[in-house]
Residue frames as a rotation matrix with the C-alpha (Angstrom) as fourth column:
MET 1
-0.279 0.649 0.708 55.42
-0.197 -0.760 0.619 -22.71
0.940 0.033 0.340 -10.57
LEU 2
0.716 0.559 -0.418 54.41
0.212 0.397 0.893 -24.71
0.665 -0.728 0.166 -7.52
ARG 3
0.044 -0.814 -0.579 57.85
0.974 0.164 -0.157 -24.27
0.223 -0.557 0.800 -6.09
ILE 4
-0.724 -0.271 0.634 57.66
0.253 -0.960 -0.122 -20.47
0.642 0.072 0.764 -6.47
ASN 5
0.217 0.900 0.379 54.28
-0.267 -0.319 0.910 -20.39
0.939 -0.299 0.171 -4.71
THR 6
0.704 -0.005 -0.710 55.59
0.599 0.542 0.590 -22.39
0.382 -0.841 0.384 -1.75
LEU 7
-0.424 -0.897 -0.123 58.61
0.863 -0.360 -0.354 -20.10
0.273 -0.257 0.927 -1.49
ASN 8
-0.532 0.316 0.786 56.31
-0.114 -0.946 0.303 -17.06
0.839 0.071 0.540 -1.52
MET 9
0.589 0.798 -0.131 54.09
-0.024 0.178 0.984 -18.65
0.808 -0.576 0.124 1.13
ARG 10
0.309 -0.570 -0.762 57.13
0.920 0.382 0.087 -19.35
0.241 -0.728 0.642 3.33
LYS 11
-0.725 -0.587 0.360 58.30
0.513 -0.810 -0.286 -15.76
0.459 -0.023 0.888 2.96
ASN 12
-0.116 0.787 0.606 54.83
-0.285 -0.611 0.739 -14.49
0.952 -0.087 0.295 3.82
ARG 13
0.720 0.346 -0.602 54.67
0.391 0.514 0.763 -16.72
0.573 -0.785 0.235 6.89
ARG 14
-0.160 -0.879 -0.448 58.09
0.967 -0.048 -0.251 -15.52
0.199 -0.474 0.858 7.97
LYS 15
-0.699 -0.032 0.715 56.99
0.098 -0.994 0.050 -11.88
0.709 0.105 0.698 7.53
ILE 16
0.361 0.913 0.189 53.85
-0.206 -0.120 0.971 -12.53
0.909 -0.390 0.145 9.58
LYS 17
0.553 -0.232 -0.800 55.88
0.761 0.531 0.372 -14.20
0.338 -0.815 0.470 12.34
ASN 18
-0.559 -0.829 0.032 58.35
0.766 -0.531 -0.364 -11.32
0.319 -0.178 0.931 12.39
ARG 19
-0.429 0.492 0.758 55.51
-0.206 -0.870 0.448 -8.79
0.879 0.036 0.475 12.58
LEU 20
0.646 0.684 -0.339 53.92
0.116 0.351 0.929 -10.80
0.755 -0.639 0.148 15.38
TYR 21
0.123 -0.699 -0.705 57.19
0.968 0.242 -0.071 -10.82
0.220 -0.673 0.706 17.35
VAL 22
-0.785 -0.400 0.472 57.57
0.357 -0.916 -0.183 -7.07
0.506 0.025 0.862 16.88
LEU 23
0.014 0.890 0.455 53.98
-0.282 -0.433 0.856 -6.51
0.959 -0.140 0.245 17.98
ILE 24
0.670 0.185 -0.719 54.49
0.530 0.559 0.638 -8.68
0.520 -0.809 0.276 21.07
LEU 25
-0.345 -0.877 -0.334 57.69
0.916 -0.238 -0.322 -6.79
0.202 -0.417 0.886 21.96
ILE 26
-0.666 0.157 0.729 55.91
-0.022 -0.981 0.191 -3.45
0.745 0.112 0.657 21.55
LEU 27
0.425 0.905 0.026 53.05
-0.129 0.032 0.991 -4.61
0.896 -0.425 0.131 23.77
VAL 28
0.434 -0.334 -0.837 55.41
0.838 0.489 0.240 -5.91
0.329 -0.806 0.492 26.46
PHE 29
-0.667 -0.745 -0.022 57.47
0.713 -0.629 -0.310 -2.72
0.217 -0.223 0.951 26.51
GLY 30
-0.400 0.617 0.678 54.31
-0.165 -0.776 0.609 -0.61
0.902 0.131 0.412 26.41
PHE 31
0.649 0.650 -0.396 52.89
0.223 0.335 0.916 -2.47
0.727 -0.683 0.073 29.42
LEU 32
0.076 -0.709 -0.702 56.16
0.989 0.144 -0.038 -2.14
0.128 -0.691 0.712 31.33
TYR 33
-0.785 -0.335 0.521 56.25
0.348 -0.934 -0.078 1.56
0.513 0.120 0.850 30.54
LEU 34
0.019 0.890 0.456 52.65
-0.260 -0.436 0.862 2.03
0.965 -0.135 0.223 31.72
ALA 35
0.666 0.267 -0.697 53.29
0.488 0.552 0.677 0.04
0.565 -0.790 0.237 34.87
TYR 36
0.289 -0.685 -0.669 56.53
0.944 0.086 0.319 1.65
-0.161 -0.724 0.671 36.03
ASN 37
-0.400 -0.439 0.804 56.67
0.540 -0.822 -0.180 5.25
0.740 0.363 0.566 34.85
ASP 38
-0.996 -0.086 0.008 55.83
0.047 -0.622 -0.782 8.24
0.072 -0.778 0.624 37.08
PHE 39
-0.388 0.921 -0.003 52.16
-0.900 -0.380 -0.212 8.14
-0.197 -0.080 0.977 36.11
GLY 40
-0.629 0.027 -0.777 51.88
-0.416 0.833 0.365 4.38
0.657 0.553 -0.512 35.82
ILE 41
0.312 0.815 -0.488 49.72
-0.068 0.532 0.844 1.73
0.948 -0.230 0.221 37.39
LYS 42
-0.161 -0.465 -0.871 52.05
0.838 0.401 -0.369 1.30
0.521 -0.789 0.325 40.36
LYS 43
-0.975 -0.194 0.104 51.80
0.133 -0.894 -0.427 5.01
0.176 -0.403 0.898 41.18
LEU 44
-0.324 0.936 0.136 48.02
-0.519 -0.296 0.802 4.93
0.791 0.189 0.582 40.66
ILE 45
0.286 0.393 -0.874 47.64
0.430 0.763 0.483 2.10
0.856 -0.514 0.049 43.18
ALA 46
-0.552 -0.568 -0.610 49.78
0.806 -0.176 -0.565 3.96
0.214 -0.804 0.555 45.73
VAL 47
-0.914 0.245 0.323 47.75
-0.244 -0.969 0.044 7.16
0.324 -0.039 0.945 45.27
LYS 48
0.030 0.981 -0.193 44.44
-0.317 0.193 0.929 5.30
0.948 0.033 0.317 45.64
LYS 49
0.083 -0.079 -0.993 45.70
0.779 0.627 0.015 3.65
0.622 -0.775 0.113 48.84
GLU 50
-0.867 -0.441 -0.234 46.76
0.494 -0.689 -0.530 7.03
0.072 -0.575 0.815 50.22
LYS 51
-0.619 0.720 0.313 43.38
-0.456 -0.654 0.604 8.51
0.639 0.231 0.733 49.25
TYR 52
0.258 0.719 -0.645 41.57
0.179 0.621 0.763 5.72
0.949 -0.313 0.032 51.13
ASN 53
-0.260 -0.444 -0.858 43.74
0.920 0.157 -0.360 6.27
0.294 -0.882 0.367 54.23
LEU 54
-0.985 -0.117 0.124 43.10
0.089 -0.973 -0.211 10.02
0.146 -0.197 0.969 54.13
GLN 55
-0.251 0.964 0.091 39.34
-0.411 -0.191 0.892 9.51
0.876 0.187 0.444 53.73
THR 56
0.244 0.282 -0.928 39.36
0.616 0.694 0.373 7.17
0.749 -0.662 -0.004 56.73
GLN 57
-0.633 -0.564 -0.530 41.31
0.771 -0.399 -0.496 9.70
0.068 -0.723 0.688 58.75
ILE 58
-0.842 0.389 0.375 38.90
-0.274 -0.906 0.323 12.49
0.465 0.169 0.869 57.73
GLN 59
0.116 0.942 -0.316 35.90
-0.077 0.326 0.942 10.39
0.990 -0.085 0.110 58.78
SER 60
0.018 -0.205 -0.979 37.54
0.898 0.434 -0.074 9.65
0.440 -0.877 0.192 62.13
LEU 61
-0.899 -0.410 -0.151 38.26
0.436 -0.819 -0.372 13.33
0.029 -0.401 0.916 62.72
MET 62
-0.535 0.784 0.315 34.70
-0.391 -0.560 0.730 14.29
0.749 0.267 0.607 61.78
ASN 63
0.317 0.621 -0.716 33.34
0.387 0.604 0.696 11.76
0.866 -0.498 -0.049 64.31
GLN 64
-0.343 -0.546 -0.764 35.70
0.931 -0.086 -0.356 13.16
0.128 -0.833 0.538 66.92
GLN 65
-0.949 0.016 0.315 34.55
0.005 -0.998 0.065 16.70
0.315 0.063 0.947 66.11
LEU 66
-0.058 0.998 0.006 30.90
-0.207 -0.018 0.978 15.68
0.977 0.056 0.207 66.53
ALA 67
0.250 0.091 -0.964 31.67
0.792 0.553 0.258 14.11
0.556 -0.828 0.066 69.91
ILE 68
-0.720 -0.584 -0.374 33.46
0.694 -0.607 -0.388 17.28
0.000 -0.539 0.842 71.05
GLN 69
-0.751 0.513 0.415 30.61
-0.275 -0.815 0.511 19.49
0.600 0.269 0.753 69.86
SER 70
0.254 0.850 -0.462 28.15
0.172 0.431 0.886 17.29
0.952 -0.305 -0.037 71.75
GLU 71
-0.087 -0.399 -0.913 30.31
0.971 0.170 -0.167 17.59
0.222 -0.901 0.372 74.88
ILE 72
-0.951 -0.272 0.144 30.40
0.253 -0.957 -0.139 21.38
0.176 -0.096 0.980 74.50
THR 73
-0.307 0.921 0.240 26.61
-0.293 -0.332 0.897 21.52
0.905 0.205 0.372 74.15
LYS 74
0.364 0.413 -0.835 26.18
0.595 0.587 0.550 19.39
0.717 -0.696 -0.032 77.28
LEU 75
-0.430 -0.624 -0.652 28.59
0.902 -0.263 -0.344 21.57
0.043 -0.736 0.676 79.23
LYS 76
-0.934 0.102 0.342 26.74
-0.043 -0.984 0.174 24.73
0.354 0.148 0.924 78.18
LEU 77
-0.302 0.945 0.121 23.16
-0.648 -0.297 0.701 23.55
0.699 0.134 0.702 78.70
ASP 78
0.383 0.509 -0.771 22.87
0.066 0.817 0.572 20.38
0.921 -0.270 0.279 80.79
THR 79
0.139 -0.302 0.943 23.12
-0.876 -0.482 -0.026 21.16
0.463 -0.822 -0.331 84.52
MET 80
0.877 0.208 0.432 22.70
-0.401 0.812 0.424 17.51
-0.263 -0.546 0.796 85.49
TYR 81
0.759 -0.652 -0.009 25.72
0.465 0.550 -0.693 16.58
0.457 0.522 0.720 83.36
ILE 82
0.078 -0.730 0.679 27.79
-0.310 -0.665 -0.680 19.36
0.948 -0.158 -0.278 84.90
GLU 83
0.427 0.157 0.891 26.80
-0.902 0.009 0.431 18.18
0.060 -0.988 0.146 88.37
GLN 84
0.993 -0.054 0.105 27.72
0.050 0.998 0.042 14.59
-0.107 -0.036 0.994 87.51
LEU 85
0.436 -0.888 0.148 31.14
0.358 0.021 -0.933 15.68
0.826 0.460 0.327 86.26
ALA 86
0.068 -0.396 0.916 31.76
-0.690 -0.682 -0.243 17.79
0.721 -0.615 -0.319 89.36
ARG 87
0.697 0.248 0.673 30.90
-0.689 0.490 0.534 14.84
-0.197 -0.836 0.512 91.61
GLU 88
0.951 -0.288 0.112 32.99
0.307 0.925 -0.226 12.30
-0.038 0.249 0.968 89.67
LYS 89
0.383 -0.865 0.324 36.09
0.511 -0.094 -0.855 14.28
0.770 0.493 0.406 88.70
PHE 90
-0.302 -0.524 0.796 36.39
-0.242 -0.766 -0.596 16.79
0.922 -0.372 0.104 91.52
LEU 91
-0.500 0.145 -0.853 34.74
0.697 0.653 -0.298 14.79
0.514 -0.744 -0.428 94.33
MET 92
-0.856 0.266 0.443 32.37
-0.383 -0.902 -0.197 17.68
0.347 -0.339 0.874 95.06
VAL 93
-0.562 0.724 -0.399 29.29
0.809 0.582 -0.084 17.27
0.171 -0.370 -0.913 97.26
LYS 94
0.057 0.679 0.732 26.24
0.171 -0.729 0.662 19.36
0.984 0.087 -0.158 97.96
PRO 95
-0.620 -0.253 0.743 26.02
-0.616 -0.430 -0.660 21.07
0.486 -0.867 0.111 101.32
GLY 96
0.084 0.632 0.770 24.76
-0.961 0.255 -0.105 18.66
-0.262 -0.732 0.629 103.97
GLU 97
0.787 0.157 -0.597 25.69
-0.395 0.872 -0.290 15.49
0.475 0.464 0.748 102.03
LYS 98
0.383 -0.681 0.624 27.91
-0.621 0.309 0.720 12.89
-0.683 -0.663 -0.305 103.61
VAL 99
0.311 -0.394 -0.865 30.50
-0.808 0.370 -0.459 10.94
0.501 0.841 -0.203 101.64
PHE 100
0.649 -0.111 0.753 31.10
-0.431 0.761 0.484 7.33
-0.627 -0.639 0.446 102.46
LYS 101
-0.141 -0.778 -0.613 34.22
-0.986 0.169 0.013 5.57
0.093 0.606 -0.790 101.26
VAL 102
0.865 0.455 0.213 33.56
-0.461 0.887 -0.026 1.93
-0.200 -0.076 0.977 100.32
MET 103
-0.187 -0.981 0.048 36.51
-0.925 0.193 0.328 -0.42
-0.331 0.017 -0.944 100.68
ASP 104
0.160 0.132 -0.978 37.02
-0.632 0.775 0.001 -3.72
0.758 0.618 0.207 98.93
SER 105
0.890 0.202 0.409 36.73
-0.448 0.548 0.706 -6.77
-0.082 -0.812 0.578 101.15
LYS 106
0.721 -0.684 -0.110 39.94
0.552 0.663 -0.506 -8.12
0.419 0.304 0.856 99.64
LYS 107
-0.056 -0.781 0.622 41.94
0.069 -0.625 -0.778 -5.10
0.996 -0.001 0.089 100.75
VAL 108
0.476 0.308 0.824 40.50
-0.738 -0.370 0.565 -5.05
0.478 -0.877 0.051 104.29
ASN 109
0.992 -0.099 -0.080 41.78
0.125 0.877 0.464 -8.53
0.024 -0.471 0.882 105.17
């Protein structure tokens, strides 16, 4: 009787081990499937990285747009700014003003 019980216990242990191995194999293959299929973790990480890059690019473009709109407003309304640009970029002067060219002392020698 004792011998039959030990044989049954060994069979039960073997069944449990076999079920555990099958469960582990299913989990491993399931994880590999989730990681490497078209909608897996690897793809999710790549999409999130691309989303972050696009959001950064959008923010940069919005800042650039604000700067351009500010420049447009200045060019439409601010006469002092327009005068400053005309003097700096186009070397314009008011009537009666004299322009003096300043030379570096290093270049004169």
